[in-house]
C-alpha positions in Angstrom: -20.7 -10.1 10.0 -19.1 -12.8 12.0 -17.1 -11.4 15.1 -14.8 -14.7 14.8 -13.1 -13.5 11.6 -9.8 -11.5 11.9 -9.7 -8.0 10.6 -7.1 -8.8 8.1 -5.9 -5.4 8.3 -3.0 -4.0 10.3 -4.9 -1.5 12.2 -4.5 -0.9 15.9 -7.2 -2.1 18.4 -8.3 1.5 18.8 -9.7 1.6 15.3 -13.4 1.2 14.8 -14.9 -2.0 14.4 -17.2 -0.3 11.7 -14.5 0.8 9.6 -12.6 -2.4 9.6 -16.0 -4.2 8.8 -16.5 -2.0 5.9 -12.9 -2.7 4.7 -13.3 -6.2 5.1 -16.6 -6.4 3.3 -14.9 -4.5 0.3 -11.9 -6.8 0.4 -14.4 -9.9 0.2 -16.1 -8.2 -2.6 -12.9 -7.7 -4.5 -11.7 -11.3 -3.8 -15.2 -12.6 -5.2 -15.0 -10.4 -8.1 -11.4 -11.6 -9.0 -12.6 -15.2 -8.5 -15.5 -14.4 -11.1 -12.9 -13.0 -13.5 -10.8 -16.1 -13.2 -13.9 -18.2 -13.9 -14.8 -15.9 -16.8 -11.3 -16.1 -18.4 -11.3 -19.9 -18.0 -14.7 -20.3 -19.6 -13.8 -18.2 -22.4 -10.4 -19.7 -22.7 -8.7 -16.2 -22.6 -6.2 -14.4 -20.7 -6.8 -11.1 -18.7 -5.6 -8.9 -21.3 -7.5 -10.6 -23.9 -10.7 -10.2 -21.9 -9.9 -6.8 -21.1 -9.4 -5.9 -24.7 -12.9 -7.6 -25.5 -14.5 -5.7 -23.0 -13.0 -2.5 -24.1 -14.0 -3.1 -27.8 -17.7 -4.0 -26.8 -17.8 -0.9 -24.7 -16.8 1.4 -27.3 -18.9 -0.3 -30.1 -21.8 0.2 -27.7 -20.9 3.9 -27.8 -20.6 3.9 -31.7 -17.1 4.5 -31.5 -14.4 2.7 -33.6 -11.1 1.7 -32.1 -7.7 1.7 -33.7 -4.9 -0.7 -32.8 -3.3 2.4 -31.3 -6.4 3.3 -29.1 -6.4 -0.4 -27.8 -2.4 -0.3 -27.2 -3.0 2.9 -25.2 -6.0 1.4 -23.2 -4.3 -1.7 -22.1 -0.9 0.1 -21.7 1.0 -2.4 -24.0 3.4 -2.0 -26.9 2.4 -2.1 -30.5 4.1 -5.2 -31.1 2.3 -6.7 -28.0 -1.0 -5.3 -29.5 -0.4 -6.8 -33.0 0.1 -10.2 -31.3 -3.0 -9.8 -29.2 -5.3 -8.7 -32.3 -3.9 -11.7 -34.2 -4.7 -14.1 -31.4 -8.3 -12.6 -31.2 -8.8 -12.7 -34.8 -7.8 -16.4 -34.8 -10.0 -17.2 -32.1 -13.2 -15.4 -33.8 -13.5 -12.8 -31.2 -12.5 -9.6 -33.1 -12.0 -8.6 -36.6 -10.0 -6.1 -38.6 -12.1 -3.6 -40.5 -11.6 -0.8 -42.9 -11.6 2.7 -40.9 -14.7 4.5 -41.8 -12.9 7.7 -43.1 -9.1 6.8 -43.6 -8.7 3.9 -46.2 -5.1 3.5 -44.9 -6.1 2.6 -41.6 -7.9 -0.2 -39.9 -10.1 -0.5 -37.0 -10.6 -3.4 -34.5 -14.3 -4.6 -33.8 -15.8 -7.4 -31.6 -17.6 -10.0 -33.7 -21.0 -10.9 -32.9 -20.1 -14.1 -31.6 -17.8 -12.4 -29.1 -20.8 -10.2 -27.9 -22.9 -13.4 -27.7 -20.1 -15.2 -25.7 -19.7 -12.4 -23.2 -23.4 -12.1 -22.6 -23.9 -15.6 -22.2 -20.9 -16.0 -19.8 -21.6 -12.7 -17.7 -25.4 -12.0 -18.3 -26.7 -13.7 -15.3 -24.1 -12.4 -12.9 -24.8 -8.9 -14.3 -28.6 -9.3 -13.8 -28.1 -10.2 -10.3 -25.8 -7.3 -9.6 -28.2 -4.8 -11.2 -30.9 -6.3 -9.0 -28.9 -5.6 -6.0 -28.0 -2.1 -7.1 -31.4 -1.1 -8.2 -32.6 -2.4 -4.6 -31.2 0.8 -3.1 -33.2 3.7 -2.7 -31.9 7.1 -3.8 -30.4 8.1 -0.5 -28.5 4.8 -0.2 -27.3 4.9 -3.8 -25.8 8.5 -2.9 -24.0 7.1 0.1 -22.6 4.1 -1.7 -21.5 6.3 -4.7 -19.8 8.8 -2.4 -18.1 6.0 -0.4 -16.9 4.2 -3.5 -15.7 7.6 -5.1 -13.8 8.4 -1.9 -12.3 5.0 -1.7 -11.1 5.4 -5.6 -9.7 8.7 -4.7 -7.8 7.2 -1.7 -6.4 4.6 -3.9 -5.4 7.0 -6.6 -3.7 9.3 -4.3 -1.2 6.7 -3.4 2.1 7.7 -4.9 4.3 5.3 -7.1 7.8 4.2 -6.2 9.2 7.4 -7.9 7.1 9.6 -5.7 4.9 10.7 -8.8 1.2 10.8 -7.7 -1.0 8.5 -9.5 -3.1 10.1 -12.3 -6.2 11.4 -11.3 -9.2 9.3 -12.2 -11.2 10.1 -15.2 -15.1 9.9 -15.7 -15.9 6.6 -14.2 -19.0 4.4 -13.6 -19.3 6.0 -10.3 -19.6 9.5 -12.1 -22.2 8.4 -14.6 -24.1 6.7 -11.6 -23.9 9.9 -9.6 -25.4 11.8 -12.5 -28.3 9.2 -12.8 -29.1 9.7 -9.2 -29.2 13.5 -9.5 -26.4 14.0 -6.8 
């Protein structure tokens, strides 16, 4: 790490260099990830909500779970009217399709198309391959340290109170929790 770069944080000089360096590295990673997301949205000609919807639908499909428009609206935190507009747009672009609900003939489910899955894999596949190589390069003890750190950072961010004074909702099971299970910690 270069000593020339400013901390970018408002901590007083008595804070440790190590802590500031870690937070800077985390901020740099977040900036790189945000830039990657912008490039992905541009390459796929989609907005942020569209991409989040596709990602959610692909994840649920991979889990063997169907998604109703109501489920999608709840996940994205948008109204049912906005969800209808979103689904219509993604159907027109060939990224999703409406299908009959498997057990309720009155209902529909939303599913990603094969072309959508292929497009996401083509757009993000190489980046995901590189990221998994980095993660797999950690030994078991290093992985536990990283997972503990990221879990603690998530808790620190989630504990910030909103403007009304309500505490942020507790995080649900996340990829960090799943990875922790995989490392046996």
